[in-house]
DSSP file (Angstrom, degrees, kcal/mol; ACC not computed):
  #  RESIDUE AA STRUCTURE BP1 BP2  ACC     N-H-->O    O-->H-N    N-H-->O    O-->H-N    TCO  KAPPA ALPHA  PHI   PSI    X-CA   Y-CA   Z-CA
    1    1 A M              0   0    0      0, 0.0     2,-0.5     0, 0.0     0, 0.0   0.000 360.0 360.0 360.0 130.8    0.0    0.0   -0.1
    2    2 A T        -     0   0    0      0, 0.0     2,-0.6     0, 0.0     0, 0.0  -0.823 360.0-145.6 -97.8 128.6    1.4    3.4   -1.0
    3    3 A T        -     0   0    0     -2,-0.5     2,-0.3     0, 0.0     0, 0.0  -0.804  15.1-140.6 -94.3 122.6    0.8    6.5    1.1
    4    4 A Q        -     0   0    0     -2,-0.6     3,-0.0     1,-0.0     0, 0.0  -0.654  11.3-137.5 -81.3 140.5    0.4    9.8   -0.9
    5    5 A T        -     0   0    0     -2,-0.3     2,-0.1     1,-0.0    49,-0.0  -0.805  24.3-114.9 -88.1 128.2    2.1   12.8    0.6
    6    6 A P        -     0   0    0      0, 0.0     2,-0.3     0, 0.0    -1,-0.0  -0.457  34.0-152.2 -67.7 145.5   -0.1   16.0    0.4
    7    7 A T        -     0   0    0     -2,-0.1     2,-0.3    47,-0.0    46,-0.2  -0.835   4.4-149.9-115.7 155.1    1.5   18.6   -1.9
    8    8 A E  E     -A   52   0A   0     44,-1.4    44,-3.0    -2,-0.3     2,-0.4  -0.801   9.1-140.0-115.0 159.5    1.2   22.4   -1.8
    9    9 A K  E     -A   51   0A   0     -2,-0.3     2,-0.4    42,-0.2    42,-0.2  -0.968  17.0-176.2-119.0 143.9    1.4   24.9   -4.7
   10   10 A M  E     -A   50   0A   0     40,-2.1    40,-3.6    -2,-0.4     2,-0.4  -0.998   8.9-158.9-136.6 136.8    3.1   28.2   -4.7
   11   11 A T  E     -A   49   0A   0     -2,-0.4    38,-0.2    38,-0.3    -2,-0.0  -0.957  10.9-174.5-114.5 131.3    3.3   30.9   -7.3
   12   12 A L  E     -A   48   0A   0     36,-2.6    36,-2.5    -2,-0.4     2,-0.5  -0.959  26.3-123.5-124.9 141.7    5.9   33.5   -7.4
   13   13 A P  E     -A   47   0A   0      0, 0.0    60,-2.1     0, 0.0     2,-0.4  -0.747  32.7-152.7 -81.4 129.3    6.4   36.6   -9.7
   14   14 A I  E     -C   72   0B   0     32,-2.5     2,-0.4    -2,-0.5     3,-0.3  -0.830   7.5-159.1-107.9 138.0    9.8   36.3  -11.4
   15   15 A K  E     +C   71   0B   0     56,-3.0    56,-1.7    -2,-0.4     3,-0.1  -0.896  66.6  38.0-113.2 143.8   11.9   39.2  -12.6
   16   16 A G  S    S+     0   0    0     -2,-0.4     2,-0.5     1,-0.3    -1,-0.2   0.533  70.5 134.9 100.5   7.4   14.7   39.1  -15.2
   17   17 A M        +     0   0    0     -3,-0.3    -1,-0.3     1,-0.1     3,-0.1  -0.803  12.3 154.7 -94.9 132.8   13.3   36.7  -17.7
   18   18 A Y        +     0   0    0     -2,-0.5     2,-0.3     1,-0.2    -1,-0.1   0.574  56.9  20.1-125.3 -19.8   13.7   37.7  -21.3
   19   19 A C  S >> S-     0   0    0      1,-0.1     3,-1.2     0, 0.0     4,-0.8  -0.894  83.7 -88.1-151.2 174.8   13.7   34.6  -23.5
   20   20 A A  H >> S+     0   0    0     -2,-0.3     3,-1.1     1,-0.3     4,-1.0   0.881 120.7  60.6 -59.1 -40.2   12.8   30.9  -23.7
   21   21 A A  H 3> S+     0   0    0      1,-0.3     4,-2.1     2,-0.2    -1,-0.3   0.820  95.6  62.0 -59.5 -28.6   16.2   29.9  -22.2
   22   22 A C  H <> S+     0   0    0     -3,-1.2     4,-2.9     1,-0.2     5,-0.3   0.839  96.2  61.1 -62.9 -33.9   15.3   31.8  -19.0
   23   23 A I  H <X S+     0   0    0     -3,-1.1     4,-2.2    -4,-0.8    -1,-0.2   0.913 107.2  43.4 -59.0 -44.5   12.4   29.5  -18.5
   24   24 A I  H  X S+     0   0    0     -4,-1.0     4,-2.4     2,-0.2     5,-0.2   0.865 113.4  50.3 -68.8 -41.6   14.8   26.6  -18.3
   25   25 A H  H  X S+     0   0    0     -4,-2.1     4,-2.7     2,-0.2    -2,-0.2   0.955 114.2  45.5 -66.2 -45.3   17.3   28.4  -16.0
   26   26 A V  H  X S+     0   0    0     -4,-2.9     4,-2.6     2,-0.2     5,-0.3   0.942 112.7  50.5 -62.0 -48.2   14.5   29.5  -13.6
   27   27 A S  H  X S+     0   0    0     -4,-2.2     4,-2.4    -5,-0.3    -1,-0.2   0.921 113.1  45.4 -57.8 -44.7   12.9   26.0  -13.6
   28   28 A H  H  X S+     0   0    0     -4,-2.4     4,-1.8     1,-0.2    -1,-0.2   0.968 111.8  52.6 -64.3 -46.8   16.2   24.3  -12.8
   29   29 A A  H  < S+     0   0    0     -4,-2.7     4,-0.3     1,-0.2    -2,-0.2   0.894 114.5  41.6 -56.4 -39.5   17.1   26.8  -10.1
   30   30 A L  H >< S+     0   0    0     -4,-2.6     3,-1.1     1,-0.2    -1,-0.2   0.860 111.9  53.4 -77.6 -32.9   13.8   26.4   -8.3
   31   31 A E  H 3< S+     0   0    0     -4,-2.4    -1,-0.2    -5,-0.3    -2,-0.2   0.726  99.7  64.3 -74.6 -18.8   13.7   22.6   -8.7
   32   32 A D  T 3< S+     0   0    0     -4,-1.8     2,-0.4    -5,-0.2    -1,-0.2   0.641  82.3  98.4 -72.4 -16.6   17.2   22.4   -7.1
   33   33 A V  S X  S-     0   0    0     -3,-1.1     3,-2.4    -4,-0.3    28,-0.0  -0.610  89.9-104.1 -79.4 129.6   15.7   23.8   -3.9
   34   34 A E  T 3  S+     0   0    0     -2,-0.4    -1,-0.1     1,-0.3     3,-0.1  -0.281 106.4  23.3 -54.0 124.0   14.9   21.1   -1.3
   35   35 A G  T 3  S+     0   0    0      1,-0.3    18,-3.3    -4,-0.1    19,-0.7   0.179  89.6 118.0 105.1 -14.8   11.2   20.5   -1.1
   36   36 A V  E <   +B   52   0A   0     -3,-2.4    -1,-0.3    16,-0.2    16,-0.2  -0.767  35.4 178.0 -84.9 120.3   10.4   21.7   -4.7
   37   37 A E  E     -     0   0A   0     14,-3.0     2,-0.3    -2,-0.6    -1,-0.2   0.940  66.7  -4.6 -85.2 -57.0    8.9   18.9   -6.7
   38   38 A T  E     -B   51   0A   0     13,-1.4    13,-2.1    -8,-0.0     2,-0.4  -0.960  56.1-157.6-138.4 154.2    8.3   20.7  -10.0
   39   39 A A  E     -B   50   0A   0     -2,-0.3     2,-0.6    11,-0.2    11,-0.2  -0.951   5.7-167.3-136.1 115.7    8.5   24.3  -11.3
   40   40 A N  E     -B   49   0A   0      9,-2.5     9,-2.8    -2,-0.4     2,-0.4  -0.922  12.5-162.0-104.6 120.2    6.4   25.4  -14.2
   41   41 A V  E     -B   48   0A   0     -2,-0.6     2,-0.6     7,-0.2     7,-0.2  -0.854   8.1-162.1-111.6 134.1    7.6   28.7  -15.5
   42   42 A N  E  >> -B   47   0A   0      5,-2.7     5,-1.4    -2,-0.4     4,-1.2  -0.952   4.8-167.7-116.7 116.1    5.6   31.1  -17.8
   43   43 A L  T  45S+     0   0    0     -2,-0.6    -1,-0.2     1,-0.2   -26,-0.1   0.893  86.7  55.3 -71.9 -37.2    7.5   33.8  -19.6
   44   44 A A  T  45S+     0   0    0      1,-0.2    -1,-0.2     2,-0.1    -2,-0.0   0.855 119.4  30.6 -63.5 -35.8    4.4   35.7  -20.7
   45   45 A T  T  45S-     0   0    0      2,-0.2    -1,-0.2   -32,-0.0    -2,-0.2   0.575 101.8-133.1 -99.0  -9.6    3.0   36.0  -17.2
   46   46 A E  T  <5 +     0   0    0     -4,-1.2   -32,-2.5     1,-0.2     2,-0.3   0.915  63.3 125.8  55.2  50.7    6.5   36.1  -15.6
   47   47 A K  E   < -AB  13  42A   0     -5,-1.4    -5,-2.7   -34,-0.3     2,-0.5  -0.973  50.2-152.2-133.1 147.8    5.4   33.6  -12.9
   48   48 A A  E     -AB  12  41A   0    -36,-2.5   -36,-2.6    -2,-0.3     2,-0.6  -0.993   9.3-161.4-119.3 126.3    6.6   30.3  -11.7
   49   49 A T  E     -AB  11  40A   0     -9,-2.8    -9,-2.5    -2,-0.5     2,-0.4  -0.937  14.9-164.3-107.5 120.0    4.2   27.9  -10.1
   50   50 A M  E     -AB  10  39A   0    -40,-3.6   -40,-2.1    -2,-0.6     2,-0.5  -0.820  20.0-143.7-108.0 144.6    5.8   25.2   -8.0
   51   51 A T  E     -AB   9  38A   0    -13,-2.1   -14,-3.0    -2,-0.4   -13,-1.4  -0.921  28.8-156.1 -93.2 122.3    4.5   21.9   -6.6
   52   52 A L  E     -AB   8  36A   0    -44,-3.0   -44,-1.4    -2,-0.5   -16,-0.2  -0.815  24.1-155.5-106.8 144.2    6.1   21.5   -3.2
   53   53 A E  S    S-     0   0    0    -18,-3.3     2,-0.3    -2,-0.4    -1,-0.1   0.815  86.9 -15.4 -80.9 -34.7    6.7   18.2   -1.3
   54   54 A H  S    S-     0   0    0    -19,-0.7    -1,-0.3    -3,-0.1   -46,-0.1  -0.935 102.3 -49.3-157.8 176.5    6.6   20.3    1.9
   55   55 A A        -     0   0    0     -2,-0.3     2,-0.4    -3,-0.1   -19,-0.0  -0.311  55.0-157.1 -61.1 136.2    6.7   23.8    3.1
   56   56 A V        -     0   0    0    -21,-0.1     2,-0.3    -3,-0.0   -21,-0.1  -0.949  18.7-114.8-117.5 133.5    9.7   25.7    1.5
   57   57 A D    >>  -     0   0    0     -2,-0.4     4,-1.6     1,-0.1     3,-0.7  -0.473  17.1-139.5 -67.2 126.8   11.4   28.8    3.0
   58   58 A L  H 3> S+     0   0    0     -2,-0.3     4,-2.5     1,-0.3     5,-0.2   0.830 101.2  61.6 -54.8 -33.7   10.9   31.8    0.7
   59   59 A G  H 3> S+     0   0    0      1,-0.2     4,-2.8     2,-0.2    -1,-0.3   0.892 100.7  51.3 -60.2 -39.1   14.5   32.8    1.4
   60   60 A H  H <> S+     0   0    0     -3,-0.7     4,-2.3     2,-0.2    -1,-0.2   0.928 112.0  47.8 -68.1 -39.0   15.8   29.6   -0.1
   61   61 A L  H  X S+     0   0    0     -4,-1.6     4,-2.2     2,-0.2    -1,-0.2   0.916 113.0  47.9 -62.0 -44.1   13.8   30.2   -3.2
   62   62 A T  H  X S+     0   0    0     -4,-2.5     4,-2.5     2,-0.2    -2,-0.2   0.911 112.0  49.3 -63.3 -42.6   14.9   33.8   -3.4
   63   63 A Y  H  X S+     0   0    0     -4,-2.8     4,-2.7     2,-0.2    -2,-0.2   0.916 110.1  51.4 -61.6 -44.2   18.5   32.8   -2.9
   64   64 A A  H  X S+     0   0    0     -4,-2.3     4,-1.3     1,-0.2    -2,-0.2   0.889 112.7  46.1 -60.5 -43.9   18.3   30.1   -5.7
   65   65 A L  H  X>S+     0   0    0     -4,-2.2     5,-3.0     2,-0.2     4,-0.5   0.916 113.2  47.7 -70.6 -44.1   16.8   32.6   -8.1
   66   66 A E  H ><5S+     0   0    0     -4,-2.5     3,-1.2     3,-0.2    -2,-0.2   0.911 108.0  55.5 -63.6 -40.5   19.4   35.3   -7.4
   67   67 A D  H 3<5S+     0   0    0     -4,-2.7    -1,-0.2     1,-0.3    -2,-0.2   0.846 109.4  48.7 -59.6 -33.4   22.2   32.8   -7.7
   68   68 A A  H 3<5S-     0   0    0     -4,-1.3    -1,-0.3    -5,-0.2    -2,-0.2   0.483 128.0 -98.7 -85.8  -1.6   20.9   32.0  -11.1
   69   69 A G  T <<5S+     0   0    0     -3,-1.2    -3,-0.2    -4,-0.5     2,-0.2   0.597  90.4  94.6  99.0  14.0   20.6   35.7  -12.1
   70   70 A Y      < -     0   0    0     -5,-3.0    -1,-0.3    -6,-0.1     2,-0.3  -0.584  51.1-155.9-121.0-174.1   16.9   36.3  -11.5
   71   71 A G  E     -C   15   0B   0    -56,-1.7   -56,-3.0    -2,-0.2     2,-0.5  -0.959  24.9 -99.0-156.5 169.9   14.7   37.6   -8.7
   72   72 A I  E     -C   14   0B   0     -2,-0.3     2,-0.3   -58,-0.2   -58,-0.2  -0.896  41.7-119.0 -96.4 125.1   11.3   37.7   -7.1
   73   73 A T        -     0   0    0    -60,-2.1     2,-0.3    -2,-0.5     0, 0.0  -0.512  37.7-166.9 -63.3 124.8    9.2   40.7   -8.0
   74   74 A T        -     0   0    0     -2,-0.3     2,-0.4    30,-0.0    -1,-0.0  -0.742  10.2-160.4-114.7 160.2    8.5   42.5   -4.8
   75   75 A Q        -     0   0    0     -2,-0.3     2,-0.4     2,-0.0    -2,-0.0  -1.000  14.8-133.8-142.8 140.1    6.0   45.3   -4.0
   76   76 A A        -     0   0    0     -2,-0.4     2,-0.4     2,-0.0    -2,-0.0  -0.804  22.5-169.7 -92.6 137.4    5.9   47.7   -1.0
   77   77 A V        -     0   0    0     -2,-0.4     2,-0.5     2,-0.0    -2,-0.0  -0.996   8.9-158.6-127.4 133.2    2.6   48.2    0.7
   78   78 A T        -     0   0    0     -2,-0.4     2,-0.4     2,-0.0    -2,-0.0  -0.956  10.6-168.5-114.4 124.0    1.9   50.9    3.3
   79   79 A L        -     0   0    0     -2,-0.5     2,-0.6     2,-0.0    -2,-0.0  -0.891  16.1-139.8-112.3 140.6   -1.1   50.2    5.7
   80   80 A G        -     0   0    0     -2,-0.4     2,-0.4     2,-0.0    -2,-0.0  -0.900  26.6-177.8-101.2 119.7   -2.6   52.9    7.9
   81   81 A L        -     0   0    0     -2,-0.6     3,-0.3     3,-0.1     2,-0.3  -0.976  10.6-153.0-120.3 134.3   -3.5   51.3   11.3
   82   82 A G        +     0   0    0     -2,-0.4     3,-0.1     1,-0.2    -2,-0.0  -0.712  69.9  31.8 -99.1 154.5   -5.1   53.1   14.2
   83   83 A G  S    S+     0   0    0     -2,-0.3     2,-0.8     1,-0.2    -1,-0.2   0.600  71.2 134.6  83.9  12.6   -4.9   52.4   17.9
   84   84 A V        +     0   0    0     -3,-0.3    -1,-0.2     1,-0.2    -3,-0.1  -0.848  15.9 148.5 -98.4 111.5   -1.3   51.1   17.9
   85   85 A A        +     0   0    0     -2,-0.8     2,-0.3    -3,-0.1    -1,-0.2   0.533  48.2  56.2-120.6 -11.8    0.3   52.9   20.9
   86   86 A S  S  > S-     0   0    0      1,-0.1     4,-2.2     0, 0.0     5,-0.2  -0.872  73.8-124.2-125.9 155.3    2.9   50.5   22.4
   87   87 A A  H  > S+     0   0    0     -2,-0.3     4,-2.4     2,-0.2     5,-0.1   0.822 114.4  57.8 -62.4 -30.1    6.0   48.7   21.2
   88   88 A E  H  > S+     0   0    0      2,-0.2     4,-2.0     1,-0.2    -1,-0.2   0.923 108.0  45.5 -67.2 -42.5    4.4   45.4   22.4
   89   89 A S  H  > S+     0   0    0      2,-0.2     4,-2.1     1,-0.2    -2,-0.2   0.924 111.8  52.6 -62.5 -43.2    1.3   46.1   20.1
   90   90 A A  H  X S+     0   0    0     -4,-2.2     4,-2.6     1,-0.2    -2,-0.2   0.905 109.0  49.3 -61.4 -42.3    3.7   46.9   17.3
   91   91 A K  H  X S+     0   0    0     -4,-2.4     4,-2.5     2,-0.2    -1,-0.2   0.898 109.2  51.8 -63.5 -40.4    5.6   43.6   17.8
   92   92 A Q  H  X S+     0   0    0     -4,-2.0     4,-2.3     2,-0.2    -2,-0.2   0.915 112.0  47.3 -62.4 -43.5    2.3   41.6   17.8
   93   93 A I  H  X S+     0   0    0     -4,-2.1     4,-2.8     2,-0.2     5,-0.3   0.955 112.0  49.9 -67.4 -50.4    1.3   43.2   14.5
   94   94 A E  H  X S+     0   0    0     -4,-2.6     4,-2.6     1,-0.2    -2,-0.2   0.924 111.7  47.8 -55.2 -45.7    4.7   42.6   13.0
   95   95 A T  H  X S+     0   0    0     -4,-2.5     4,-0.7     1,-0.2    -1,-0.2   0.899 113.0  49.0 -66.5 -39.3    4.6   39.0   14.0
   96   96 A A  H >< S+     0   0    0     -4,-2.3     3,-0.6    -5,-0.2     4,-0.4   0.937 115.7  41.7 -64.5 -49.5    1.1   38.5   12.6
   97   97 A I  H >< S+     0   0    0     -4,-2.8     3,-1.7     1,-0.2    -2,-0.2   0.892 108.0  59.1 -68.2 -39.5    1.7   40.1    9.3
   98   98 A H  H 3< S+     0   0    0     -4,-2.6    -1,-0.2    -5,-0.3    -2,-0.2   0.734  95.6  66.2 -60.8 -21.4    5.1   38.5    8.8
   99   99 A S  T << S+     0   0    0     -4,-0.7    -1,-0.3    -3,-0.6    -2,-0.2   0.675  79.2 102.3 -76.3 -19.6    3.4   35.1    9.0
  100  100 A F  S X  S-     0   0    0     -3,-1.7     3,-1.8    -4,-0.4     2,-0.1  -0.415  87.2-101.5 -67.0 139.3    1.5   35.7    5.7
  101  101 A E  T 3  S+     0   0    0      1,-0.3    -1,-0.1    -2,-0.1     3,-0.1  -0.352 107.3  22.5 -57.2 134.2    2.9   33.9    2.7
  102  102 A G  T 3  S+     0   0    0      1,-0.3     2,-0.6    -4,-0.1    -1,-0.3   0.271  84.9 127.0  90.5  -9.3    4.9   36.3    0.6
  103  103 A V    <   +     0   0    0     -3,-1.8    -1,-0.3    -6,-0.2     3,-0.1  -0.706  28.2 174.4 -78.3 117.2    5.7   38.9    3.3
  104  104 A T        -     0   0    0     -2,-0.6     2,-0.3     1,-0.4    -1,-0.2   0.731  63.6  -2.1 -99.5 -26.2    9.4   39.3    3.3
  105  105 A S        -     0   0    0     -8,-0.1    -1,-0.4     2,-0.0     2,-0.3  -0.983  57.3-169.2-159.9 157.6    9.7   42.2    5.8
  106  106 A I        -     0   0    0     -2,-0.3     2,-0.4    -3,-0.1   -12,-0.0  -0.986   0.9-172.7-150.8 142.8    7.5   44.4    7.9
  107  107 A E        -     0   0    0     -2,-0.3     2,-0.5     2,-0.0    -2,-0.0  -0.986  11.4-153.8-141.5 126.3    8.0   47.6   10.0
  108  108 A V        -     0   0    0     -2,-0.4     2,-0.6   -21,-0.1   -18,-0.1  -0.895  10.2-157.2 -97.7 123.1    5.6   49.2   12.3
  109  109 A D        -     0   0    0     -2,-0.5    -2,-0.0     1,-0.1     0, 0.0  -0.896   6.9-168.9-108.1 119.8    6.2   52.9   12.8
  110  110 A L              0   0    0     -2,-0.6    -1,-0.1     1,-0.2   -23,-0.0   0.504 360.0 360.0 -86.1  -4.5    4.7   54.2   16.0
  111  111 A S              0   0    0      0, 0.0    -1,-0.2     0, 0.0    -2,-0.0   0.527 360.0 360.0 -78.5 360.0    5.2   58.0   15.1
């Protein structure tokens, strides 16, 4: 009897791809990361969709892509939050938001 392991999917926006050869380079870079089963890269949408054997650290994927000459497209978002008055509250917010997939950094400004 064979036990199937559940798999997860993750999609990342990729920057720095310009040709068909880039698809192969990005696929190989991602598939070399421990836990990535497959990586399907689309040049037109500039995205890579991966099937994961288990949770994979975003930092490992970023490093693999940068080492191959590519990157993950990032976006800065500013949120206005009311009622945050203490460093303890700020830390709780940072911890909660940092747990979301795709968040690479967070900073709460109390000023």
